[in-house]
N, C-alpha and C positions, 0 to 999 in steps of 0.2 A: 334064280340068278338072272339079272338083267344086263344086257350088253347094249351100249349105245355107240354108234359109229356113223361116220360120214363117208360117202363114196365120192370120189373125184369124177366129175362128168364134164361134158362139153356143151356149151351153150352158144347158140348162133343168134345174131341179129337177123331179122327177116330179110334185110337188103343184101345179106351175104349168101342167101340161097340162090341156087342156079336159076330157078324159074321164078324169081321174085316178081317179074312183070305179070305172071299168070296167076298169082295168088289172089283170092277174093278180097275185095276192098270192103272195109266196114261201111255199113249203111249210116250215113250221117243224119238222114231225115226220112221219116216215114209219114206219108200224108195221113192226116187224121180226119177221116170221114165218120161222123157220129153214127150214121145208119149202118155202115159196114162194121164198125166196132161193135154195135149192139148185136147184130146178127152173129158175128164171129164169137162174141162172148157167150151168148146163149147156146150156140152150137157146141162150144168147148165144154160147157157145164155138163152136157150129156155124157161126156167121157169120164166124169168123176163118179167114183163109187161111194163118196161121202157127201153130206150136205155142204153147201157153200153159203156163207153169209158175209155181208158187208157190215163191219162193226159201226157202232154209233159215233165213236170218237177215235181220233188218231192215238191218243194215250193208251187205249186198250191194246194197241199193237206193240207197245214198248219200243217205238222207233223203227219197227220193221214195216215193210210194205204189206206183209201178210204172213201167215204161218199155218202149218198143219198141226192140229192138236191130236196126238195119238190117244190120249185118255178120253177125250170127248168124241173122237173120230169125226172131226169136221175141219173144214178149211175156213179161215177167217181172213178177210181182206180189209185194208185200210180204206176209210171213206174218202180219202184225198186222192186216190188213184183215178186217173182218167185215161181214156183211149187205149193206146197200145201198151202203156205201162201196166194198166189193170189186166190186160190180156196176158202179157208176159208173166206177171206175178201169178195169175191163175194157173197157167201152164206149169210154172215152177212148183207150185204147191200141190197140184194134182200129181206131179211126178213124185214128190216127197211121199204123198199118201200111198201111192202104188208101190213104191220101193219099201216103205215101212211095212206094208201088208205082206210083201214077199219075203222079208227077212225075219 
């Protein structure tokens, strides 16, 4: 037997919160220093339990920035990623690989 239901909840706009002024603001721009990016990228790769490879073409990613393949046990990144976007995607996929391993 399956039961589907919806629960009534309350949603607030951030400006309605009491301490709205103290909320962290989103970062609009991160400086892109190639030397720092390279060092950070290779430091993060050491946290991965699976191999990481940059694919040859964007089409191999099917429109994604990257993915974790549980069957091949590897992380694949799009060749178009640069700077902090590559680092963010790498962290995201390492997390997927670790969570998949734990579950």
